[in-house]
C-alpha positions, 0 to 999 in steps of 0.5 A: 212835787213837794215833800221830804226826801225819803232819806230825810224822813228816815232821819226824822223817824230815827231822831223821833225814836231816839227821843222816845228812848232817851225819855224812857231811860230818864223816866226809868232812872227817876222811878228806879231811885225809890222815891215814891211819894212826892215830887223830889222838888218839894224835898230839895229846897229848904222851907222856913219853919219846917225841919226836913229829917232823914230817917234811916231805917224808917220802915223798921219798928222804931224808925216808923214810930219816930217818923209818925211822931215827926210828921205829927209835929209838922216836920218833913221826913224822908225815909230811907230803908233797904227793907231787909228788916223793915216793913213796906206796910209801915211805910204805906200806913205812914203815907196814908196819914201824911200830906204828900209834901211831908213824907217820901220813901227811898228804898236804898241800902246805906252800903250803896255809895252811889245810892247814898250820894243820890239821896243827899244830892237830891234832897235838902236835909236839916237833920238825920236820925240814924236808926238803920241797923241789924239788931239781934245779939245772937245773930251778931255772934253768929254773923259778926261781919254782917254787923260790922258792915251794916252798923259800923261801915254804913255809919261811915258812909252816912257821915261822909255824905253828911260832911259832903252835903252840909247836914248839921244835926245828927241823932245816932241810935245806939244801945245799952249793949255797948256797956257789956256786963257792967260791974255796978247797977244802974247804968249811967252814961259814965259806965265803962263801955265794954261790949261782949258781942259783936252787936255792942262792939259794932255800935261802940265802934260807930260811936267812936267814929262819931266822937272823932268825926265831931272833933274834926267837924265842930260845926256839926251837932250830934246826939247819941241815945243809948237805949234799952229793950224796946217794947210796945206800939203806937197807943192809937194802934196805927203802928206795931212790931212785926218781926220777919218769920225767918228771924223769929229765933233771934227776936225780942222776947215780946215777939216770941211771946206773941208768936207762941200765943198766936200759934206761929211757934210751938212755945216760948223758950226761956234761955238761961236760968242760972244767971246771978239774979234774983230768979236766975233769968236775965234782967232788962229795962223795957222802954216803950217805943213811944217814950223812946221816940219822945226822947229823940224829939226832945233832943233835936232842938237842943243839939249844939255844934261841936257837942255830942249829947249822950243819954241813956233812954230807959225807965230805970227799972229792971224786970226778969225774964220770968217776970216778963213771961208772967206779964205776957201770959196774963196779957194774952190769956193764952195757954202758952207752953214755956220751956226753960233751959239753963243754956244761955243765949250767945252773947247775953248778959245777966243784968242791965237797967238804966239810970235815966237821971241825966236825960231827965235833968237836961232835957226834961224827958221822962218815961210815961209808959212804965207799966209792963203789962199795960205796954204789952197789952198795947202791943198785943192789941196791934198783933191781934188786929194784924195777925199776918203783919202789915 
């Protein structure tokens, strides 16, 4: 009688089982990369007339707004974020707004070398906007090694990948904290960099690394944008800032004011009332997130191989913390308890505000959202609509 011998049948079954297991393993490996939005092949090939931008930290406050603008301008974007500080909800908003072939999200840590290599090997990037970073001055004083690892070491990993995979345009997100406590105001790009906290030091070390790397790789174009205190939200209300509850005591003053207005914290604490300023509190230059993103978009087509374009991004006007609190109280209309204490926040400095004339002159960029109350009103509108965040 015809038919397969029993042994042959068992072999066939074993081969079938092995094939199924292999397929399952390959599917798992693909899904575990974190690519969650569009087929990798769409992003692995260059497309004429379309710039594919890798946005590190694209789930964060600034990175998500930058992604929104890049998508609006017709660029292709890959977000990489480990979600330690960013919001998956912001990514989902962007995914709903973007065509499938324009945006993908990769959950990965820039400190994970194999993950970074997979990211670059599977995609063709034309440019990188490097936002990913922890960014609280007080936290950097308490946990300095975290900042040197997350900012400085991870930038090294990124530069190595850029070099291996031939990416030629890089925009680095730096900070006015690299200047420390300047002798004179306003701050220009030539003001000596003397950071006084690990946040500023780690950013300056990354800048120094970029400068050395640029000298050895003159075919790569760089920009370093040193920006000041970022506030506001998308004027159309699509995105906003949602600081993680566990980090509220480190957060920006606008977030603290809104948290107090919504009852998340008992009141607003003003740290440092004896600085050598007009009212004894710190003075800061508050830049709207949309203006900051505009600066990134403005510099992208102006990048030149072998040249590092360095710009301050600010309004050129400083507000004291008391002035900021008064504006926040007016915008929220809430009876917020304000407690002032002479003790200063660790690692803080008295006064910083920018001279933005260089970026105005060379790129034609100028801050459009300069009314502090109006900027806070935009941010407050988003927070009221999203009391629990994304």
